[in-house]
HTML snippet that shows the backbone in 3Dmol.js (N, CA, C, O; Angstrom):
<script src="https://3Dmol.org/build/3Dmol-min.js"></script>
<div id="view" style="width:600px;height:400px;position:relative"></div>
<script>
const pdb = `
ATOM      1  N   MET A   1       8.101  -1.839  28.140  1.00  0.00           N
ATOM      2  CA  MET A   1       8.447  -2.025  26.956  1.00  0.00           C
ATOM      3  C   MET A   1       9.058  -0.558  26.240  1.00  0.00           C
ATOM      4  O   MET A   1       8.585   0.578  26.211  1.00  0.00           O
ATOM      5  N   GLU A   2      10.106  -1.038  25.783  1.00  0.00           N
ATOM      6  CA  GLU A   2      10.995   0.225  25.074  1.00  0.00           C
ATOM      7  C   GLU A   2      10.332   0.866  23.753  1.00  0.00           C
ATOM      8  O   GLU A   2      10.034   0.124  22.817  1.00  0.00           O
ATOM      9  N   ILE A   3      10.145   2.013  23.702  1.00  0.00           N
ATOM     10  CA  ILE A   3       9.562   2.715  22.475  1.00  0.00           C
ATOM     11  C   ILE A   3      10.565   3.604  21.841  1.00  0.00           C
ATOM     12  O   ILE A   3      10.905   4.657  22.380  1.00  0.00           O
ATOM     13  N   LEU A   4      11.005   3.233  20.802  1.00  0.00           N
ATOM     14  CA  LEU A   4      11.911   4.106  19.823  1.00  0.00           C
ATOM     15  C   LEU A   4      11.099   5.036  18.990  1.00  0.00           C
ATOM     16  O   LEU A   4       9.883   4.930  18.834  1.00  0.00           O
ATOM     17  N   SER A   5      11.840   5.936  18.478  1.00  0.00           N
ATOM     18  CA  SER A   5      11.064   6.892  17.622  1.00  0.00           C
ATOM     19  C   SER A   5      11.970   7.396  16.459  1.00  0.00           C
ATOM     20  O   SER A   5      13.172   7.655  16.523  1.00  0.00           O
ATOM     21  N   LEU A   6      11.085   7.486  15.313  1.00  0.00           N
ATOM     22  CA  LEU A   6      11.784   7.832  14.051  1.00  0.00           C
ATOM     23  C   LEU A   6      10.728   8.754  13.461  1.00  0.00           C
ATOM     24  O   LEU A   6       9.559   8.433  13.250  1.00  0.00           O
ATOM     25  N   ASP A   7      11.304   9.984  13.213  1.00  0.00           N
ATOM     26  CA  ASP A   7      10.721  11.291  12.614  1.00  0.00           C
ATOM     27  C   ASP A   7      10.944  11.269  11.242  1.00  0.00           C
ATOM     28  O   ASP A   7      12.073  11.579  10.861  1.00  0.00           O
ATOM     29  N   LEU A   8      10.014  10.937  10.338  1.00  0.00           N
ATOM     30  CA  LEU A   8       9.991  10.920   8.668  1.00  0.00           C
ATOM     31  C   LEU A   8       9.359  12.052   8.332  1.00  0.00           C
ATOM     32  O   LEU A   8       9.168  12.122   7.118  1.00  0.00           O
ATOM     33  N   THR A   9       8.950  12.995   8.970  1.00  0.00           N
ATOM     34  CA  THR A   9       8.130  14.120   8.414  1.00  0.00           C
ATOM     35  C   THR A   9       8.859  14.926   7.345  1.00  0.00           C
ATOM     36  O   THR A   9       8.218  15.497   6.463  1.00  0.00           O
ATOM     37  N   THR A  10      10.101  14.979   7.407  1.00  0.00           N
ATOM     38  CA  THR A  10      10.923  15.733   6.359  1.00  0.00           C
ATOM     39  C   THR A  10      11.442  14.708   5.243  1.00  0.00           C
ATOM     40  O   THR A  10      12.279  15.066   4.415  1.00  0.00           O
ATOM     41  N   GLN A  11      10.986  13.608   5.257  1.00  0.00           N
ATOM     42  CA  GLN A  11      11.526  12.699   4.323  1.00  0.00           C
ATOM     43  C   GLN A  11      10.173  12.394   3.397  1.00  0.00           C
ATOM     44  O   GLN A  11       9.013  12.502   3.796  1.00  0.00           O
ATOM     45  N   ARG A  12      10.606  11.980   2.040  1.00  0.00           N
ATOM     46  CA  ARG A  12       9.640  11.785   1.057  1.00  0.00           C
ATOM     47  C   ARG A  12       9.870  10.244   0.724  1.00  0.00           C
ATOM     48  O   ARG A  12      10.901   9.627   0.990  1.00  0.00           O
ATOM     49  N   CYS A  13       8.666   9.690   0.058  1.00  0.00           N
ATOM     50  CA  CYS A  13       9.031   8.384  -0.608  1.00  0.00           C
ATOM     51  C   CYS A  13       9.873   8.537  -1.745  1.00  0.00           C
ATOM     52  O   CYS A  13       9.778   9.537  -2.456  1.00  0.00           O
ATOM     53  N   PRO A  14      10.793   7.509  -2.004  1.00  0.00           N
ATOM     54  CA  PRO A  14      10.865   6.279  -1.382  1.00  0.00           C
ATOM     55  C   PRO A  14      11.951   6.309  -0.308  1.00  0.00           C
ATOM     56  O   PRO A  14      12.181   5.245   0.267  1.00  0.00           O
ATOM     57  N   LEU A  15      12.664   7.422   0.042  1.00  0.00           N
ATOM     58  CA  LEU A  15      13.696   7.525   1.111  1.00  0.00           C
ATOM     59  C   LEU A  15      12.793   7.112   2.448  1.00  0.00           C
ATOM     60  O   LEU A  15      13.174   6.151   3.117  1.00  0.00           O
ATOM     61  N   ALA A  16      11.797   7.720   2.767  1.00  0.00           N
ATOM     62  CA  ALA A  16      10.996   7.400   4.016  1.00  0.00           C
ATOM     63  C   ALA A  16      10.633   5.966   4.062  1.00  0.00           C
ATOM     64  O   ALA A  16      10.588   5.389   5.149  1.00  0.00           O
ATOM     65  N   LEU A  17      10.367   5.344   2.937  1.00  0.00           N
ATOM     66  CA  LEU A  17      10.080   3.907   3.092  1.00  0.00           C
ATOM     67  C   LEU A  17      11.197   3.141   3.295  1.00  0.00           C
ATOM     68  O   LEU A  17      11.016   2.207   4.077  1.00  0.00           O
ATOM     69  N   LEU A  18      12.387   3.255   2.794  1.00  0.00           N
ATOM     70  CA  LEU A  18      13.741   2.805   3.243  1.00  0.00           C
ATOM     71  C   LEU A  18      14.297   2.917   4.450  1.00  0.00           C
ATOM     72  O   LEU A  18      14.960   1.990   4.916  1.00  0.00           O
ATOM     73  N   LEU A  19      14.092   4.098   5.127  1.00  0.00           N
ATOM     74  CA  LEU A  19      14.302   4.276   6.373  1.00  0.00           C
ATOM     75  C   LEU A  19      13.604   3.741   7.187  1.00  0.00           C
ATOM     76  O   LEU A  19      14.233   3.349   8.170  1.00  0.00           O
ATOM     77  N   ALA A  20      12.299   3.506   7.204  1.00  0.00           N
ATOM     78  CA  ALA A  20      11.287   2.795   7.916  1.00  0.00           C
ATOM     79  C   ALA A  20      11.767   1.171   7.913  1.00  0.00           C
ATOM     80  O   ALA A  20      11.819   0.494   8.940  1.00  0.00           O
ATOM     81  N   LYS A  21      12.043   0.775   6.820  1.00  0.00           N
ATOM     82  CA  LYS A  21      12.466  -0.688   6.700  1.00  0.00           C
ATOM     83  C   LYS A  21      13.701  -0.947   7.567  1.00  0.00           C
ATOM     84  O   LYS A  21      13.740  -1.864   8.387  1.00  0.00           O
ATOM     85  N   ARG A  22      14.654  -0.141   7.359  1.00  0.00           N
ATOM     86  CA  ARG A  22      15.852  -0.339   8.269  1.00  0.00           C
ATOM     87  C   ARG A  22      15.449  -0.249   9.520  1.00  0.00           C
ATOM     88  O   ARG A  22      15.876  -1.160  10.230  1.00  0.00           O
ATOM     89  N   ALA A  23      14.667   0.655  10.127  1.00  0.00           N
ATOM     90  CA  ALA A  23      14.525   0.871  11.559  1.00  0.00           C
ATOM     91  C   ALA A  23      13.729  -0.348  12.038  1.00  0.00           C
ATOM     92  O   ALA A  23      13.959  -0.796  13.161  1.00  0.00           O
ATOM     93  N   CYS A  24      12.803  -0.908  11.244  1.00  0.00           N
ATOM     94  CA  CYS A  24      11.852  -1.988  11.573  1.00  0.00           C
ATOM     95  C   CYS A  24      12.565  -3.277  11.736  1.00  0.00           C
ATOM     96  O   CYS A  24      12.166  -4.135  12.523  1.00  0.00           O
ATOM     97  N   ALA A  25      13.809  -3.442  10.860  1.00  0.00           N
ATOM     98  CA  ALA A  25      14.489  -4.631  10.693  1.00  0.00           C
ATOM     99  C   ALA A  25      15.286  -4.667  11.838  1.00  0.00           C
ATOM    100  O   ALA A  25      15.827  -5.749  12.067  1.00  0.00           O
ATOM    101  N   LYS A  26      15.529  -3.570  12.760  1.00  0.00           N
ATOM    102  CA  LYS A  26      16.370  -3.758  13.803  1.00  0.00           C
ATOM    103  C   LYS A  26      15.632  -3.795  15.069  1.00  0.00           C
ATOM    104  O   LYS A  26      16.326  -3.899  16.081  1.00  0.00           O
ATOM    105  N   LEU A  27      14.260  -3.726  15.223  1.00  0.00           N
ATOM    106  CA  LEU A  27      13.448  -3.920  16.167  1.00  0.00           C
ATOM    107  C   LEU A  27      13.590  -5.313  16.959  1.00  0.00           C
ATOM    108  O   LEU A  27      13.571  -6.355  16.304  1.00  0.00           O
ATOM    109  N   LEU A  28      13.719  -5.346  18.221  1.00  0.00           N
ATOM    110  CA  LEU A  28      13.798  -6.644  19.016  1.00  0.00           C
ATOM    111  C   LEU A  28      12.268  -6.631  19.398  1.00  0.00           C
ATOM    112  O   LEU A  28      11.497  -5.673  19.354  1.00  0.00           O
ATOM    113  N   SER A  29      11.996  -8.046  19.819  1.00  0.00           N
ATOM    114  CA  SER A  29      10.465  -8.518  20.201  1.00  0.00           C
ATOM    115  C   SER A  29       9.883  -7.545  21.135  1.00  0.00           C
ATOM    116  O   SER A  29       8.707  -7.205  21.006  1.00  0.00           O
ATOM    117  N   GLU A  30      10.642  -7.068  22.080  1.00  0.00           N
ATOM    118  CA  GLU A  30      10.168  -6.122  23.249  1.00  0.00           C
ATOM    119  C   GLU A  30      10.076  -4.731  22.976  1.00  0.00           C
ATOM    120  O   GLU A  30       9.572  -3.969  23.801  1.00  0.00           O
ATOM    121  N   GLN A  31      10.579  -4.284  21.744  1.00  0.00           N
ATOM    122  CA  GLN A  31      10.464  -3.107  21.224  1.00  0.00           C
ATOM    123  C   GLN A  31       9.447  -2.551  20.519  1.00  0.00           C
ATOM    124  O   GLN A  31       8.743  -3.298  19.841  1.00  0.00           O
ATOM    125  N   GLN A  32       9.184  -1.127  20.551  1.00  0.00           N
ATOM    126  CA  GLN A  32       7.997  -0.679  19.745  1.00  0.00           C
ATOM    127  C   GLN A  32       8.687   0.585  18.889  1.00  0.00           C
ATOM    128  O   GLN A  32       9.506   1.318  19.443  1.00  0.00           O
ATOM    129  N   LEU A  33       8.402   0.726  17.887  1.00  0.00           N
ATOM    130  CA  LEU A  33       8.866   1.803  17.076  1.00  0.00           C
ATOM    131  C   LEU A  33       7.676   2.908  16.699  1.00  0.00           C
ATOM    132  O   LEU A  33       6.635   2.588  16.125  1.00  0.00           O
ATOM    133  N   GLU A  34       7.995   4.213  17.105  1.00  0.00           N
ATOM    134  CA  GLU A  34       6.961   5.140  16.793  1.00  0.00           C
ATOM    135  C   GLU A  34       7.435   6.018  15.561  1.00  0.00           C
ATOM    136  O   GLU A  34       8.407   6.773  15.560  1.00  0.00           O
ATOM    137  N   LEU A  35       6.558   5.775  14.505  1.00  0.00           N
ATOM    138  CA  LEU A  35       6.905   6.567  13.280  1.00  0.00           C
ATOM    139  C   LEU A  35       6.023   7.613  12.933  1.00  0.00           C
ATOM    140  O   LEU A  35       4.806   7.443  13.013  1.00  0.00           O
ATOM    141  N   ARG A  36       6.597   8.847  12.496  1.00  0.00           N
ATOM    142  CA  ARG A  36       5.985  10.055  12.175  1.00  0.00           C
ATOM    143  C   ARG A  36       6.120  10.128  10.652  1.00  0.00           C
ATOM    144  O   ARG A  36       7.196   9.986  10.071  1.00  0.00           O
ATOM    145  N   ILE A  37       5.101  10.331  10.129  1.00  0.00           N
ATOM    146  CA  ILE A  37       5.125  10.388   8.559  1.00  0.00           C
ATOM    147  C   ILE A  37       4.273  11.390   8.047  1.00  0.00           C
ATOM    148  O   ILE A  37       3.098  11.413   8.415  1.00  0.00           O
ATOM    149  N   SER A  38       4.757  12.314   7.158  1.00  0.00           N
ATOM    150  CA  SER A  38       3.779  13.224   6.432  1.00  0.00           C
ATOM    151  C   SER A  38       3.646  13.295   5.069  1.00  0.00           C
ATOM    152  O   SER A  38       2.719  13.923   4.558  1.00  0.00           O
ATOM    153  N   ASP A  39       4.547  12.667   4.375  1.00  0.00           N
ATOM    154  CA  ASP A  39       4.468  12.619   2.889  1.00  0.00           C
ATOM    155  C   ASP A  39       3.190  11.729   2.467  1.00  0.00           C
ATOM    156  O   ASP A  39       3.085  10.622   2.995  1.00  0.00           O
ATOM    157  N   SER A  40       2.319  12.110   1.644  1.00  0.00           N
ATOM    158  CA  SER A  40       1.317  11.353   1.083  1.00  0.00           C
ATOM    159  C   SER A  40       1.514   9.865   0.627  1.00  0.00           C
ATOM    160  O   SER A  40       0.726   8.939   0.814  1.00  0.00           O
ATOM    161  N   GLY A  41       2.655   9.828   0.027  1.00  0.00           N
ATOM    162  CA  GLY A  41       2.882   8.417  -0.527  1.00  0.00           C
ATOM    163  C   GLY A  41       3.580   7.680   0.348  1.00  0.00           C
ATOM    164  O   GLY A  41       3.441   6.465   0.209  1.00  0.00           O
ATOM    165  N   ALA A  42       4.330   8.065   1.256  1.00  0.00           N
ATOM    166  CA  ALA A  42       4.755   7.235   2.580  1.00  0.00           C
ATOM    167  C   ALA A  42       3.667   6.889   3.540  1.00  0.00           C
ATOM    168  O   ALA A  42       3.695   5.893   4.262  1.00  0.00           O
ATOM    169  N   ARG A  43       2.667   7.808   3.504  1.00  0.00           N
ATOM    170  CA  ARG A  43       1.547   7.510   4.530  1.00  0.00           C
ATOM    171  C   ARG A  43       0.701   6.260   3.990  1.00  0.00           C
ATOM    172  O   ARG A  43      -0.002   5.656   4.800  1.00  0.00           O
ATOM    173  N   SER A  44       0.734   5.914   2.865  1.00  0.00           N
ATOM    174  CA  SER A  44       0.015   4.824   2.410  1.00  0.00           C
ATOM    175  C   SER A  44       1.258   3.761   1.990  1.00  0.00           C
ATOM    176  O   SER A  44       0.831   2.609   1.907  1.00  0.00           O
ATOM    177  N   ASP A  45       2.220   3.847   1.801  1.00  0.00           N
ATOM    178  CA  ASP A  45       3.265   2.832   1.294  1.00  0.00           C
ATOM    179  C   ASP A  45       3.901   2.201   2.742  1.00  0.00           C
ATOM    180  O   ASP A  45       3.952   0.989   2.949  1.00  0.00           O
ATOM    181  N   ILE A  46       4.246   2.945   3.441  1.00  0.00           N
ATOM    182  CA  ILE A  46       4.768   2.398   4.694  1.00  0.00           C
ATOM    183  C   ILE A  46       3.940   1.322   5.392  1.00  0.00           C
ATOM    184  O   ILE A  46       4.314   0.154   5.501  1.00  0.00           O
ATOM    185  N   PRO A  47       2.678   1.850   5.899  1.00  0.00           N
ATOM    186  CA  PRO A  47       1.755   0.945   6.420  1.00  0.00           C
ATOM    187  C   PRO A  47       1.191  -0.407   5.797  1.00  0.00           C
ATOM    188  O   PRO A  47       0.835  -1.434   6.376  1.00  0.00           O
ATOM    189  N   ARG A  48       1.220  -0.074   4.345  1.00  0.00           N
ATOM    190  CA  ARG A  48       0.991  -1.256   3.621  1.00  0.00           C
ATOM    191  C   ARG A  48       2.247  -2.297   3.625  1.00  0.00           C
ATOM    192  O   ARG A  48       2.101  -3.516   3.707  1.00  0.00           O
ATOM    193  N   TYR A  49       3.475  -1.646   3.526  1.00  0.00           N
ATOM    194  CA  TYR A  49       4.587  -2.629   3.486  1.00  0.00           C
ATOM    195  C   TYR A  49       4.677  -3.315   4.804  1.00  0.00           C
ATOM    196  O   TYR A  49       4.918  -4.521   4.836  1.00  0.00           O
ATOM    197  N   LEU A  50       4.487  -2.577   5.973  1.00  0.00           N
ATOM    198  CA  LEU A  50       4.742  -3.161   7.208  1.00  0.00           C
ATOM    199  C   LEU A  50       3.508  -4.230   7.446  1.00  0.00           C
ATOM    200  O   LEU A  50       3.678  -5.238   8.132  1.00  0.00           O
ATOM    201  N   LEU A  51       2.519  -3.983   6.949  1.00  0.00           N
ATOM    202  CA  LEU A  51       1.294  -5.044   7.203  1.00  0.00           C
ATOM    203  C   LEU A  51       1.587  -6.437   6.423  1.00  0.00           C
ATOM    204  O   LEU A  51       1.284  -7.554   6.843  1.00  0.00           O
ATOM    205  N   ASN A  52       2.198  -6.157   5.279  1.00  0.00           N
ATOM    206  CA  ASN A  52       2.380  -7.175   4.325  1.00  0.00           C
ATOM    207  C   ASN A  52       3.625  -8.095   4.939  1.00  0.00           C
ATOM    208  O   ASN A  52       3.692  -9.304   4.717  1.00  0.00           O
ATOM    209  N   HIS A  53       4.562  -7.403   5.706  1.00  0.00           N
ATOM    210  CA  HIS A  53       5.496  -8.104   6.331  1.00  0.00           C
ATOM    211  C   HIS A  53       5.482  -8.561   7.765  1.00  0.00           C
ATOM    212  O   HIS A  53       6.473  -8.782   8.462  1.00  0.00           O
ATOM    213  N   GLY A  54       4.204  -8.673   8.109  1.00  0.00           N
ATOM    214  CA  GLY A  54       3.943  -9.103   9.553  1.00  0.00           C
ATOM    215  C   GLY A  54       4.054  -8.298  10.898  1.00  0.00           C
ATOM    216  O   GLY A  54       3.971  -8.749  12.041  1.00  0.00           O
ATOM    217  N   TYR A  55       4.252  -7.051  10.512  1.00  0.00           N
ATOM    218  CA  TYR A  55       4.238  -6.156  11.670  1.00  0.00           C
ATOM    219  C   TYR A  55       2.963  -5.871  12.177  1.00  0.00           C
ATOM    220  O   TYR A  55       1.989  -5.871  11.423  1.00  0.00           O
ATOM    221  N   ILE A  56       2.854  -5.608  13.469  1.00  0.00           N
ATOM    222  CA  ILE A  56       1.603  -5.126  14.036  1.00  0.00           C
ATOM    223  C   ILE A  56       1.743  -3.335  14.319  1.00  0.00           C
ATOM    224  O   ILE A  56       2.675  -2.760  14.880  1.00  0.00           O
ATOM    225  N   ILE A  57       0.660  -2.805  13.806  1.00  0.00           N
ATOM    226  CA  ILE A  57       0.576  -1.490  13.653  1.00  0.00           C
ATOM    227  C   ILE A  57      -0.589  -0.846  14.539  1.00  0.00           C
ATOM    228  O   ILE A  57      -1.765  -1.176  14.383  1.00  0.00           O
ATOM    229  N   ASP A  58      -0.145   0.165  15.546  1.00  0.00           N
ATOM    230  CA  ASP A  58      -1.296   0.826  16.078  1.00  0.00           C
ATOM    231  C   ASP A  58      -1.258   2.221  15.731  1.00  0.00           C
ATOM    232  O   ASP A  58      -0.202   2.821  15.930  1.00  0.00           O
ATOM    233  N   THR A  59      -2.343   2.893  15.195  1.00  0.00           N
ATOM    234  CA  THR A  59      -2.418   4.131  14.736  1.00  0.00           C
ATOM    235  C   THR A  59      -2.597   5.074  15.948  1.00  0.00           C
ATOM    236  O   THR A  59      -3.617   4.885  16.611  1.00  0.00           O
ATOM    237  N   VAL A  60      -1.794   6.019  16.322  1.00  0.00           N
ATOM    238  CA  VAL A  60      -1.891   7.082  17.334  1.00  0.00           C
ATOM    239  C   VAL A  60      -2.639   8.218  16.673  1.00  0.00           C
ATOM    240  O   VAL A  60      -3.750   8.499  17.123  1.00  0.00           O
ATOM    241  N   VAL A  61      -2.161   8.884  15.679  1.00  0.00           N
ATOM    242  CA  VAL A  61      -2.492  10.151  15.059  1.00  0.00           C
ATOM    243  C   VAL A  61      -2.772   9.934  13.600  1.00  0.00           C
ATOM    244  O   VAL A  61      -1.871   9.407  12.948  1.00  0.00           O
ATOM    245  N   ASN A  62      -3.802  10.237  13.039  1.00  0.00           N
ATOM    246  CA  ASN A  62      -4.020  10.324  11.418  1.00  0.00           C
ATOM    247  C   ASN A  62      -4.725  11.514  11.056  1.00  0.00           C
ATOM    248  O   ASN A  62      -5.936  11.515  10.840  1.00  0.00           O
ATOM    249  N   ASP A  63      -4.027  12.485  10.987  1.00  0.00           N
ATOM    250  CA  ASP A  63      -4.943  13.771  10.415  1.00  0.00           C
ATOM    251  C   ASP A  63      -4.325  14.345   9.212  1.00  0.00           C
ATOM    252  O   ASP A  63      -3.572  13.695   8.487  1.00  0.00           O
ATOM    253  N   ASN A  64      -4.662  15.607   9.004  1.00  0.00           N
ATOM    254  CA  ASN A  64      -4.196  16.350   7.579  1.00  0.00           C
ATOM    255  C   ASN A  64      -2.879  16.547   7.530  1.00  0.00           C
ATOM    256  O   ASN A  64      -2.376  16.789   6.433  1.00  0.00           O
ATOM    257  N   THR A  65      -2.058  16.484   8.710  1.00  0.00           N
ATOM    258  CA  THR A  65      -0.508  16.867   8.694  1.00  0.00           C
ATOM    259  C   THR A  65       0.344  15.658   8.709  1.00  0.00           C
ATOM    260  O   THR A  65       1.364  15.631   8.021  1.00  0.00           O
ATOM    261  N   GLN A  66      -0.047  14.540   9.534  1.00  0.00           N
ATOM    262  CA  GLN A  66       0.876  13.626   9.690  1.00  0.00           C
ATOM    263  C   GLN A  66      -0.037  12.410  10.225  1.00  0.00           C
ATOM    264  O   GLN A  66      -1.167  12.504  10.702  1.00  0.00           O
ATOM    265  N   LEU A  67       0.736  11.239  10.029  1.00  0.00           N
ATOM    266  CA  LEU A  67       0.296  10.073  10.522  1.00  0.00           C
ATOM    267  C   LEU A  67       1.441   9.433  11.589  1.00  0.00           C
ATOM    268  O   LEU A  67       2.611   9.228  11.269  1.00  0.00           O
ATOM    269  N   VAL A  68       0.919   9.183  12.802  1.00  0.00           N
ATOM    270  CA  VAL A  68       1.747   8.760  13.775  1.00  0.00           C
ATOM    271  C   VAL A  68       1.346   7.429  14.093  1.00  0.00           C
ATOM    272  O   VAL A  68       0.184   7.266  14.466  1.00  0.00           O
ATOM    273  N   MET A  69       2.232   6.300  13.996  1.00  0.00           N
ATOM    274  CA  MET A  69       1.935   5.074  14.405  1.00  0.00           C
ATOM    275  C   MET A  69       2.904   4.230  15.330  1.00  0.00           C
ATOM    276  O   MET A  69       4.065   4.611  15.479  1.00  0.00           O
ATOM    277  N   LEU A  70       2.471   3.167  15.907  1.00  0.00           N
ATOM    278  CA  LEU A  70       3.494   2.475  16.826  1.00  0.00           C
ATOM    279  C   LEU A  70       3.494   1.149  15.987  1.00  0.00           C
ATOM    280  O   LEU A  70       2.457   0.586  15.635  1.00  0.00           O
ATOM    281  N   VAL A  71       4.786   0.698  15.697  1.00  0.00           N
ATOM    282  CA  VAL A  71       5.004  -0.439  15.106  1.00  0.00           C
ATOM    283  C   VAL A  71       5.678  -1.586  15.955  1.00  0.00           C
ATOM    284  O   VAL A  71       6.586  -1.189  16.686  1.00  0.00           O
ATOM    285  N   LYS A  72       5.428  -2.801  15.987  1.00  0.00           N
ATOM    286  CA  LYS A  72       6.151  -3.877  16.748  1.00  0.00           C
ATOM    287  C   LYS A  72       6.049  -5.052  15.903  1.00  0.00           C
ATOM    288  O   LYS A  72       5.146  -5.193  15.078  1.00  0.00           O
ATOM    289  N   LYS A  73       7.090  -6.003  16.134  1.00  0.00           N
ATOM    290  CA  LYS A  73       7.192  -7.223  15.223  1.00  0.00           C
ATOM    291  C   LYS A  73       5.857  -8.170  15.539  1.00  0.00           C
ATOM    292  O   LYS A  73       5.352  -8.225  16.660  1.00  0.00           O
ATOM    293  N   GLY A  74       5.466  -8.750  14.631  1.00  0.00           N
ATOM    294  CA  GLY A  74       4.595  -9.698  14.697  1.00  0.00           C
ATOM    295  C   GLY A  74       5.168 -11.009  14.802  1.00  0.00           C
ATOM    296  O   GLY A  74       6.385 -11.153  14.916  1.00  0.00           O
ATOM    297  N   HIS A  75       4.297 -12.058  14.768  1.00  0.00           N
ATOM    298  CA  HIS A  75       4.972 -13.451  15.022  1.00  0.00           C
ATOM    299  C   HIS A  75       5.775 -13.916  13.916  1.00  0.00           C
ATOM    300  O   HIS A  75       6.690 -14.698  14.175  1.00  0.00           O
ATOM    301  N   ALA A  76       5.566 -13.543  12.673  1.00  0.00           N
ATOM    302  CA  ALA A  76       6.528 -14.101  11.640  1.00  0.00           C
ATOM    303  C   ALA A  76       7.000 -12.845  10.888  1.00  0.00           C
ATOM    304  O   ALA A  76       6.584 -12.749   9.733  1.00  0.00           O
ATOM    305  N   SER A  77       7.728 -11.950  11.306  1.00  0.00           N
ATOM    306  CA  SER A  77       7.959 -10.953  10.671  1.00  0.00           C
ATOM    307  C   SER A  77       9.334 -10.941   9.711  1.00  0.00           C
ATOM    308  O   SER A  77      10.378 -11.337  10.229  1.00  0.00           O
ATOM    309  N   THR A  78       9.342 -10.573   8.575  1.00  0.00           N
ATOM    310  CA  THR A  78      10.442 -10.584   7.513  1.00  0.00           C
ATOM    311  C   THR A  78      10.407  -9.240   7.069  1.00  0.00           C
ATOM    312  O   THR A  78       9.362  -8.759   6.632  1.00  0.00           O
ATOM    313  N   CYS A  79      11.688  -8.452   7.160  1.00  0.00           N
ATOM    314  CA  CYS A  79      11.761  -7.218   6.771  1.00  0.00           C
ATOM    315  C   CYS A  79      12.572  -7.228   5.482  1.00  0.00           C
ATOM    316  O   CYS A  79      12.799  -6.175   4.887  1.00  0.00           O
TER     317      CYS A  79
END
`;
const viewer = $3Dmol.createViewer("view");
viewer.addModel(pdb, "pdb");
viewer.setStyle({}, {cartoon: {color: "spectrum"}});
viewer.zoomTo();
viewer.render();
</script>
């Protein structure tokens, strides 16, 4: 399974959310996307958006400095 990566640690919401949406929309069913997020707003907005739109999220790191998660398409994903 191919894992793509998107580092959003230098981006703040709403741009971080927009970039995450675009990247997720391009995911194929066999791909995963590793998202790295540091902005506090994006750390809450991006996971909420992804879950509400049918994506599957696995959290890798969630500490004081960043959130790292693996995202893949769910069964009925709409971005």
